Every structure is written in C-alpha cells, then in structure tokens.
C-alpha positions in Angstrom: 4.7 -3.4 -33.3 5.8 -2.7 -29.8 4.2 -4.6 -26.9 2.3 -2.4 -24.5 3.7 -2.2 -21.0 1.3 -3.8 -18.5 0.2 -1.4 -15.7 0.6 -2.7 -12.2 -1.5 -1.8 -9.2 -1.6 -2.6 -5.6 1.4 -4.1 -3.8 3.4 -4.5 -6.9 3.0 -0.9 -8.2 5.9 1.5 -8.4 8.7 1.2 -5.9 6.8 -1.0 -3.5 4.9 -0.2 -0.3 6.2 1.8 2.5 5.1 1.7 6.2 2.9 4.8 6.8 4.5 5.2 10.3 8.3 4.9 9.7 8.5 5.0 5.8 10.5 1.7 5.6 9.8 -0.4 2.5 7.6 -3.3 3.6 6.8 -6.7 2.1 3.4 -8.5 2.3 3.6 -8.9 6.1 0.8 -7.1 8.0 3.3 -5.9 10.6 6.3 -3.6 9.8 9.5 -5.4 10.5 11.3 -2.1 11.3 8.9 -0.4 13.8 6.5 -3.3 14.7 3.3 -1.4 13.9 0.4 -3.3 12.4 -0.6 -2.0 8.9 -3.8 -2.1 6.8 -4.1 -2.2 3.1 -6.5 -0.3 0.8 -9.6 -2.4 0.0 -9.2 -1.5 -3.7 -5.5 -1.0 -4.7 -3.9 -3.0 -1.8 -1.4 -0.2 -1.0 -0.4 0.1 2.6 -2.4 2.9 4.4 -2.3 4.2 8.0 -4.8 2.8 10.5 -6.7 6.1 10.8 -7.0 6.7 7.0 -10.6 7.2 5.9 -9.6 7.5 2.2 -6.7 5.8 0.4 -4.1 8.5 -0.6 -3.2 6.5 -3.7 -6.5 5.7 -5.3 -9.1 7.8 -3.3 -11.2 4.8 -2.3 -13.2 5.2 1.0 -12.0 2.7 3.6 -14.0 0.7 6.0 -12.9 0.3 9.6 
C-alpha cells in the first residue's frame, strides 16, 4: 500500500512565498529583503499577501486590517 502524500499549506506550500510587491521569493521575515517592503500573511493559510488585500488570493479568507 502506498503512503498518501501529506498536503502542505501556508508558508511551506508549493514553491514558497513571493513578495506581492517585487515577486522575489521570501522567507519567514516580515520584511522583503529585496525591496524592503513590509508584508502581511493571511490569517488562515499564512501565505504572503499585499497590505491592501481584503481577501487572500490563495484561500479566499477575508482579512482583517
């Protein structure tokens, strides 16, 4: 029997997170090392989102300011 592949979400999902301003791949830092902009994360999936996002583009969760 084959083992099921565990799904990943949030900051470990897919290729990693990208800065919503300059599209550079980012780590867990709240500030993009390439452009210096502060970033927010989705309250549900933890993907990086732009500061003006009202809804997460990845999971559709409404964001609080």
